[in-house]
C-alpha positions in Angstrom: -3.7 55.8 50.6 -7.0 54.1 49.9 -7.1 51.6 47.1 -9.6 51.4 44.3 -12.6 49.4 45.7 -12.2 46.8 42.9 -8.6 46.3 43.9 -9.6 45.8 47.5 -12.2 43.3 46.4 -9.8 41.3 44.3 -7.0 41.5 46.8 -9.4 39.7 49.2 -8.9 36.6 47.0 -5.1 36.8 47.5 -4.3 34.6 50.5 -0.7 33.6 50.2 0.9 30.9 52.4 4.0 32.6 53.6 5.6 29.3 54.7 5.3 28.0 51.2 6.7 31.3 49.8 9.7 31.2 52.2 10.5 27.6 51.4 10.4 28.4 47.7 12.7 31.4 48.2 15.1 29.3 50.2 15.2 26.5 47.6 15.8 29.0 44.7 18.6 30.7 46.7 20.2 27.4 47.6 20.3 26.3 44.0 22.0 29.5 42.8 24.6 29.3 45.6 25.1 25.5 45.2 24.0 24.9 48.8 22.1 21.9 50.1 18.3 21.9 49.7 15.5 19.4 50.2 14.2 19.7 46.6 15.0 21.5 43.4 12.6 24.4 43.0 9.7 24.2 40.6 7.9 27.4 39.5 4.4 26.7 38.1 2.0 28.9 36.3 -1.1 28.5 34.2 -3.7 27.9 36.9 -7.0 29.7 35.8 -8.7 32.1 38.2 -12.5 31.5 37.7 -13.3 34.7 39.6 -11.6 36.7 36.9 -14.5 36.4 34.4 -16.5 38.7 36.7 -14.2 41.5 35.8 -13.6 40.8 32.1 -14.5 43.5 29.7 -12.4 42.2 26.8 -13.0 38.5 27.0 -11.3 35.8 28.9 -7.8 36.7 27.7 -8.1 40.3 28.8 -9.5 41.7 32.0 -10.9 45.1 32.6 -8.3 47.5 31.1 -6.3 47.6 27.9 -2.6 48.3 27.6 -2.9 52.1 27.3 -5.3 52.4 30.2 -2.8 50.4 32.4 0.1 52.6 31.3 -1.5 55.8 32.3 -3.2 54.6 35.5 -1.3 52.9 38.3 -4.5 51.5 39.8 -5.5 49.8 36.5 -2.0 48.5 36.1 -1.9 46.9 39.5 -5.5 45.6 39.2 -4.6 43.5 36.1 -1.6 41.9 37.8 -3.4 40.7 40.9 -5.0 37.9 39.1 -1.6 36.6 38.2 -0.7 36.7 41.9 -3.8 34.7 42.8 -3.0 32.1 40.1 0.6 31.8 41.3 -0.1 31.3 45.0 -2.9 28.7 44.2 -0.3 26.5 42.4 1.4 25.8 45.7 4.7 25.8 43.9 8.1 27.5 44.7 7.0 30.6 42.7 7.4 34.0 44.3 4.6 36.6 44.4 5.7 39.8 42.6 4.2 42.5 40.4 6.1 45.0 38.2 5.9 48.5 36.8 5.4 48.0 33.0 6.2 51.3 31.3 7.6 49.8 28.1 10.9 49.1 26.4 11.5 52.8 26.0 11.6 53.4 29.7 15.4 53.7 30.1 15.9 55.5 26.7 13.2 57.9 27.9 15.7 59.2 30.5 17.7 60.5 27.5 14.6 62.2 26.2 13.3 59.6 23.7 9.5 59.2 23.4 7.6 56.0 22.8 4.1 55.2 21.4 1.6 53.7 23.8 -0.9 51.4 22.2 -4.2 49.9 23.4 -3.5 46.3 22.1 0.2 45.8 22.6 3.2 46.9 24.6 4.6 50.5 24.2 7.5 50.9 21.7 10.0 53.7 20.9 8.9 56.1 18.2 12.3 57.9 17.8 16.0 57.4 18.1 18.9 59.7 19.1 21.1 61.0 16.3 24.8 60.1 16.2 25.6 63.7 16.8 23.4 63.9 20.0 24.8 60.6 21.3 28.3 61.9 20.8 27.5 64.9 23.0 26.2 62.7 25.9 28.4 62.2 29.0 28.1 61.0 32.6 26.8 64.4 33.7 23.6 63.7 31.7 22.9 60.7 33.9 23.8 62.3 37.2 20.3 62.0 38.6 18.0 59.7 36.6 15.2 59.9 39.2 13.8 63.2 37.8 14.0 62.3 34.1 11.7 60.6 31.5 9.3 58.0 32.9 11.3 57.5 36.1 9.2 59.8 38.3 6.1 57.9 37.0 7.8 54.6 37.9 8.7 55.7 41.4 5.1 56.9 41.9 3.7 53.6 40.8 6.1 51.6 42.9 5.1 53.6 46.0 1.4 53.0 45.2 1.9 49.3 44.5 3.8 48.7 47.8 1.3 50.6 49.9 -1.7 48.8 48.3 -0.3 45.3 48.4 1.0 45.6 51.9 2.4 42.3 53.1 0.7 40.2 50.4 3.2 40.5 47.5 6.4 42.3 46.5 7.1 44.7 43.7 10.1 44.0 41.4 11.7 45.4 38.2 9.5 44.5 35.3 11.5 42.7 32.6 10.8 44.9 29.6 11.6 48.2 31.2 15.3 47.5 31.7 17.1 45.8 28.9 20.8 44.9 29.0 23.5 47.4 27.9 23.9 46.4 24.2 20.1 46.1 23.7 19.7 49.5 25.3 22.3 50.9 22.8 20.3 49.4 20.0 17.1 51.0 21.2 18.8 54.4 21.6 20.6 54.4 18.2 18.3 52.1 16.1 19.5 49.7 13.4 22.3 52.1 12.4 24.3 50.6 15.2 25.0 47.5 13.1 26.8 49.6 10.4 28.4 51.7 13.1 30.2 48.5 14.4 32.2 48.5 11.1 32.3 52.3 10.3 33.0 53.9 13.7 34.0 51.5 16.5 35.0 54.5 18.7 31.5 55.9 18.5 30.0 52.5 19.5 32.3 52.2 22.5 31.1 55.7 23.6 27.5 54.7 23.1 28.2 51.5 25.1 29.7 53.5 28.0 26.5 55.6 28.0 24.1 52.7 27.8 26.0 50.8 30.5 25.8 53.8 32.8 22.2 54.2 32.0 21.5 50.6 32.9 23.4 50.8 36.2 21.8 54.1 37.2 18.3 53.0 36.3 18.5 49.7 38.0 20.0 51.3 41.1 17.2 53.9 41.4 14.5 51.3 40.9 16.0 48.9 43.4 16.3 51.7 46.0 12.6 52.6 45.5 11.7 48.9 45.8 13.7 48.5 49.0 15.5 45.6 47.3 19.1 44.8 48.2 21.6 45.7 45.6 23.1 42.2 45.2 19.9 40.1 45.3 16.3 40.5 44.1 13.2 39.2 42.5 12.2 38.8 38.9 8.7 37.6 38.3 8.3 34.2 40.0 12.1 33.9 40.5 14.2 34.8 43.4 17.9 35.6 42.8 19.8 35.3 46.0 23.2 35.9 44.5 22.3 38.2 41.6 20.9 41.7 41.8 19.5 42.0 38.3 17.9 40.2 35.4 19.2 41.4 32.0 17.5 41.1 28.6 20.1 40.9 25.9 18.1 40.0 22.8 20.1 42.1 20.4 23.3 40.4 21.2 22.2 37.3 19.3 22.6 39.3 16.1 26.3 39.9 16.5 29.4 37.8 15.5 31.7 36.3 18.1 34.3 38.9 17.5 31.8 41.8 17.8 30.5 40.3 21.1 34.0 40.1 22.4 34.8 43.7 21.5 31.5 45.5 22.0 29.3 43.5 24.4 31.0 41.3 27.0 33.3 44.0 28.6 30.2 46.2 29.2 28.1 43.4 30.6 30.9 42.6 33.0 31.0 46.2 34.1 27.3 46.5 34.5 26.6 43.3 36.3 29.5 43.7 38.7 27.6 46.6 40.2 24.9 44.2 41.4 27.0 41.2 42.4 25.9 39.4 39.2 23.1 38.9 36.8 20.8 36.4 35.2 20.9 36.9 31.4 18.0 36.3 29.1 18.0 36.2 25.3 15.5 35.1 22.7 16.6 33.3 19.5 19.5 31.0 18.8 23.1 32.0 19.3 25.3 28.9 19.7 28.4 31.1 20.2 26.8 33.3 22.8 26.3 30.8 25.6 29.9 29.7 26.4 31.4 33.2 26.6 28.5 34.3 28.8 29.0 31.3 31.1 32.7 32.3 31.3 31.9 35.7 32.8 32.0 35.5 36.6 29.3 38.2 36.8 26.8 36.0 34.9 25.2 33.7 37.5 22.4 32.3 35.4 20.8 32.0 32.0 17.2 32.1 30.6 16.2 31.2 27.1 13.2 32.9 25.7 13.0 30.2 23.0 14.7 27.1 24.3 13.4 25.0 21.5 15.5 26.9 19.0 18.8 26.0 20.7 21.1 23.8 18.6 22.5 22.0 21.6 20.3 19.6 23.5 18.9 20.3 27.0 21.3 17.7 28.4 24.4 19.3 26.9 23.4 22.8 27.9 22.8 21.6 31.5 26.2 19.9 31.6 27.8 23.3 30.6 25.9 25.0 33.4 26.8 22.4 36.0 30.5 22.6 35.0 30.5 26.3 35.4 28.4 26.4 38.6 25.7 28.5 36.8 21.9 28.1 37.0 19.2 27.8 34.3 16.1 29.7 35.1 13.0 28.9 33.1 11.0 26.3 31.2 12.0 23.8 28.6 9.9 22.5 25.8 8.2 19.1 26.2 8.6 16.5 23.4 5.6 15.6 21.5 3.4 13.1 23.4 5.8 13.3 26.4 4.1 12.6 29.8 4.7 14.8 32.8 6.6 12.0 34.5 8.9 11.4 31.6 9.4 15.2 31.1 10.4 15.6 34.8 12.7 12.7 34.6 14.4 14.2 31.5 14.8 17.5 33.3 16.4 15.8 36.3 18.6 13.3 34.4 21.7 15.5 33.6 21.9 16.5 37.3 22.5 12.9 38.4 21.0 13.4 41.7 22.5 16.8 42.4 20.2 19.6 43.5 21.7 22.6 41.8 21.8 24.6 38.5 18.1 24.3 37.7 15.1 26.5 38.7 12.5 24.9 36.4 9.4 26.8 35.3 6.4 24.6 34.3 3.0 25.4 32.9 -0.1 23.3 33.8 -1.9 21.4 31.1 -5.7 21.7 31.2 -5.9 18.3 32.9 -3.4 19.2 35.5 -5.3 22.3 36.5 -7.8 20.1 38.2 -5.3 18.6 40.6 -2.4 21.1 40.9 -0.9 19.6 44.0 -0.2 16.3 42.1 2.4 18.1 40.0 4.5 19.2 43.0 4.1 15.8 44.6 5.5 14.0 41.5 8.4 16.5 41.1 9.4 15.9 44.7 8.9 12.1 44.5 11.2 11.8 41.5 14.0 13.5 43.5 13.7 11.0 46.3 
C-alpha cells in the first residue's frame, strides 16, 4: 500500500534511535516489575518540530487537518501524529514511539449501536444513550463478535494502514479515549440516569456493569490482536507496560461514594483487568477514597492522575503508598511555583530514597530547555548517581 506523498515526506524526518528506545522500554519494564535498572525512566515531551510550520493550515497549534477530517480519513489521522513521533524521538528520553486510532469516546458504545457526533474543532462525543429497556435486553450473545460492529471495522482498517505505513519506525497502540474503563463505559451507555439507578435499581446496574465489562474485554482483545500486541503487556502513548496489558480511564468513578465503588465498580475492574494480567488506571479529578482501594486490587499495577495538583495528599505521601504496595506511578507531577528543574527532580526522587522503582516520570520541556534537551536527561541521571 502506497502512503500519501506528504506522509512519506514527513516520515523521512522520523529517524528513531532504536538503542535508545529499547533502553527506555527496558527501564520502564524494570520499574513496573521492581527489577534492577540503571536509571529510573524519564519520559519527555514538548520539543517543537520547526518543520511542522511548512504543513500548517490552521496555525502553529494545528497542522493540516481538523478533527473531522482526521476521523474520516486514515491518512490524515496518521499524518497529524507523525509530528508527535518526531518530537518524541528528538528528546532522547525513555519515551516510546507510538500512534493511536482516535475514533472518540463513543467507540466502544458504538458496538452496541450508539452514534456519536464528529466535530471539526474537538473530539467526537456521543449523541445518544441506550434506554433502560434496551440495556435490560442485552446479553453476552450481543457481544459475540465485536469486530464487525460499530466503528470496530474502521479501527481495524486504520490499524492495518498505520502499521504498513509506519513500518519499523513506530508502533500502533490503543488510543486512550476509545476504550474507557467498565464503569465509565456504563456511564456513557446509560447517561447520567445511572446515578439514580444506583439507588433505585441496583440489580439493573449490576446487569449493565456485566455488559460494559464484557464490552471492555472484548474490545480490548480485538484491538490488541489487530495490533499484534501481547495480551498481558503493551504500550500506551510514550509508556510501555511490561506487566499490564491495558490502560484504563475511570474518570466517572470519582463521582461515587466509597460504598458505591465497593459494590458497583471494584468487582468489575478486577474482572476486566484480570483478562490482561493487570492494568494501569487513570482518573481525572480528586477522589481521596479511590486511591487506596485501587492500590489494594492485585490487578491494578499502576496509577495515573489526570490532575495531580488536585490531590489532597502530597506527592511524597502518594509515592509512599505506591512503594508500599509495589505499584507504579505513570505520569507527570506539577512543579511548585519558581521551582528549578534540579529541585523538582530532587523532590520527585526523594520519597524513593535511592530505590529505582514505582515511578515512570513524564516531564515537559520549558522553552529554555528546548534549546538543550540532552541536558535534562543528563541531570536526571546525575541526580540518581
